[in-house]
N, C-alpha and C positions, 0 to 999 in steps of 0.2 A: 106132573113126572110121571115117567114110565121106568119099568124095571131094567136092569142091566140085560135081561135076555130080551126084551122088547126092543131095547135099543141095539143090540146086535143084529136083530132081524130088521129093523127099519134101516140102519146102515146098510145091509146087505140088499135089501131092496132099492135103495138110492144107487148104490153102486151098480148093480146089475141093470137098473132101468138107464143109466147112463152108458153103459157098455152095449146094451142089446138094443135099446130104443124102443121097448113094447114092455106092456104089463108084466109082473113077475108073480108066478105062482109057487107054490109050496113046494113042488117037484124040483123046479129049478133051483130054489134056495138050497135044497138038500144035495143037489148033484154038483152045484157050483161051491158050496162052502163047507161041505162035510159037516153040518150042523149036528150036535149031538142030542137033538130033540127028536121025537117022533113026528110023523106028519100031522097028526091029530093035535099036537101041542102047537106046532107052527100055525096051524090054520087057527086055532083059537088065539093065538098071540097077535096074528094078522087081523082077525076079527075086532080084539080090543084097540089096536092101532088105527083101524077104521073108525071105530066108536069116537075115538078122541080126534079125528080127522087129521091124521098124519098120513095116512094113505087112503087112497079112494079106489072104488070100483068102476070099471067102465063097463058100457052095456054090451061091447063087442068082444069082451074077453073075460075069462074066469080069474085071471090074474089081477094084481093091485099094482098101481102106479102110486108114486109119492105125492103128496098134495104140496102146494106152496109152504104150507106151515111144516110139513114134514121135511122139505128140505132146508128150511130156515133152522129146524132143531137139529138136523145133521151138520149144518154148517157151523152153527154155535159150538158144537161139540168139537169139530174139527179144529176151529180157531182156538178153542181153550186148550186143546192138546199142543197144538203148533206154538202157541204163545210161550211154552215153556221149554221148547227145544232150541238148542244152539245150533245155528246154521252158520257154515262158511260164506261169508260175504264176498260177492264177486264185484269187483270195480270196472265192468265192461265199459261203462260210458266213459271212463277216463281213457281208456285205450281208444275210443272211437272218436274222442275229441283230438288226440294226437294223430291218428289215421287220417282225419278229414281237416289237419291244419287249424283247429280251434274254431272251424266254421260249425256253429252250433246248430244251424237249421240242417245241414247234412247230417252232423252226427246224430241229432234225434230222429231224423227220418229213418236212418239206418237203424238205429236202436229199436224203433217202434216195428220193423220188419223183422228184426231179429227175434224180438219177443214174441212176434206173432207165430213165428216159424216154431219157435219152442213151446208154445202153449198150445198150437193150432186153433187158436180162436184169433179174433179180430182185436186189435191193440191200439190204444190211442195213448200217445206221450203228450203232455202239456208242457210247454215251453215254460221254464222258470220265470219268476218276476225278478228282472235285471235291476230293479229298484232296490233290491237287497244286496246287490253286488256291488263292489267298490271299484270306482272309476280310477284306474292307475295312472292314464296318460290321455290327453286328448292333443292330437296333431291336426294341424290346419294346412292343407296344400293347395295351393292356386292351380286350379285347373285352366282358366283365362281371366281375363280382366275382371269378370263379375261373377265367376262361378268358383266356388271354394269347396274342397272334399273335406269333410271332418272326420278323422279316424279316431274312433273312440276304443281304447284297450283298457279291459277290466282286469282285476287281479286274478280272476279265474282262467285267464287265457283268452277269453272270448273276445272278438274283435268286430265293430260294426262300422261301416262305412256310410256316411250321411252326405247329402248334397245341400249347400247353402248358397243363397244369391247374396251377392253384396252391392249395395247402391253405389257404392265408389270403389275404385280399384284400390286393393290393399297390397302393399308390398310384402315381399317375403319375409322381412325384418319386422314389419308390423303384425303379419300373422303368427310368427313366432312368439312376440312378446304377449299377444292374446291369448294365445294357446297355453302359454306357461302360466300366465295368470288365472286363466279359468280353471286349469288343471290343480294348481296349489289351493285355490279357494272353494272348489266346486261342493266338497263333502261337508264344509263347514258353514257355508252360506245359510242363511234364512231369512224370512220375510223382514225382519227387525234391522239388520245392518246391511242388506244386500246393497241398497242403494246408496248409502254412505262410502261403501267400499269401491263400488264402482264410479261414483263421483271423483273420488281420489285418485283412481286409476287413469281415468280419460278425461280429455277436455272436449273432444268432439262428440257432438250428439249423434253422428253416424256411426262412430265406433261402439259408442254405449248401445245404440239401436242393433248393431250387428252382434254383439256379446249377448244380448236379450235374445235375440233370433236364435243365437247357438244353444241356448239353455232350453228355451221353448220347443226348438227342433228335438232335443233328446228327451225331453219329457213326453213329447206326443208320440214320438217313434216308439218308446218302450211301453206307453199307456196302449198302444195299438198291438204291439206284440205280446202283451201279457196273456192275451186270449189264445196265442197260437197253438194250434194241436195238430200234431202228425199221426197219421193213421198207418197201421199195417196190416195187410191181410183182410182188407174189406169184404172181399168175395167169400172168406170162410165164415162170415156170419150168414150169408145166404146158403151156403153148404150146410150149415149147422140146423137149419131149420128144415121141418118135415112137412108133411101135408096136413098135420094137424095144427101147424102154428104158422104156415108160410104167409097167411094174411098179415101177420105181424110187420112183414118186410118194411112196408111203406113207413108206417109210423116210427118204426126204429130208426130207419135212415134218416127221417126227418129229425127225429130227436138228436141224433149224433151231429148232424149238420146244423143244428140250431144253438143259440146262446145257453139253452137248458143244460146241455153237457158240461158246459163250462162252469155253470153255477153248481151243479151237482159235484164235479170234482172239487171246487173250492169248499163246498161243505163236509165233504169226505176227507179233506187235507188234513192229515196228521200222520205220525210216524207207523201207526200200526195198519194192519191189513183189514179193510171194510168190505163188506159183500151187501148189495142190495139185490133183491130177488122179486122179479114181476112186478106186481103192484105196488111195492115199496118204492120203486122208482117213480112210476107214473101209472095212473088208472089204464091207460091205453097199451101198456107194456107188459102184459100178461107173459109173454113168450121169452124174456131174456133176463139174465142176470149181469151184474156189473161188480166186478172185483177190482179194488184200487188199492194202490199203495204209494209210497214215496220213492223217488230216486234223490241222489244227491251228486251234485258237481263239485261242491265243497262243503264244508261244515255249515255255511251260511247260504250257499244258493241251491235250493231245492225245488223239484216239480213233481207231479203227479202222473202216474200210470193207471191206466184202466184197461181191464181185459174184459171183452164183452163176449157172452156166448149165450146158448140157450139155458133155461132154467135147470135143465138135466145137462149141466157143465161138469166136467171133471175137477171138481173143486180141489181134490188132492193134490193133483199135479199142478193146478194154477196156483194155489197157496203155497205150496212147495217152492215153485219157480221164484215168486214174488219175496218170499223170505230169504233168498239168496242175493237180492239186488241190494246194493248199498246206494 
């Protein structure tokens, strides 16, 4: 534990380091924060913060920089404060879905870019798991004798178009009959009675195969989409790094473009704001922080947001922004 005075000095050092990008001395603290302590007192308190490894001295400056432990301490205090604050929630994604005619890929891509502009950092938006959405309707449209377009409509308003190959030509009446049957039964089917229901509905093995192919296509499609990530402001990540951590660019980009970021977002997926700093993410990623939160399309369908920046991130603005998102 540190005293309230030491905490106020630590907070000032972190915020000034974020703003100015260089180590902070006692003179800078006095000038920028009008602290009611003498320079000698501030230096003594800074010495204590250095002793407990919350700040550190560089060889090239008389000032102090926050350590990763110091940033973590600062962030924990900030998260504790903001968890008790009531924020007006903005349902911006709902508007984007309407504007993009419920094309969720376009809406999430635009959402990621807007969040990047608002935060001034790189933003990732993970596609929601549509297995938690409810299929409202499945329509089958014959494109030609052997190609069928399957239109899957969800209660969230999201629509997917999938292609199916048919071994035999199916008439429009047959396709309507199949689509009505699958729509009615899709959400209640399970492995115990699926085969019996299907046997009672169709006599043709080809039709049975076609329906199984429909279900398999839906499952595979949404399994593949569950890891979909939309990025906004990729260049901002490079802009945020400086000469001391520019070597981090390659491992950061490799991490973002790998399945590791998906796993991290899954592990951090809850309704609260989470922050991972430097080595807390991975040993090779000392230069960045990741702040995550949830977004909602409706009460059931949710996804993850991640804002990525340097460890000297403007956490106040980022946490405030994520607190307003529903």
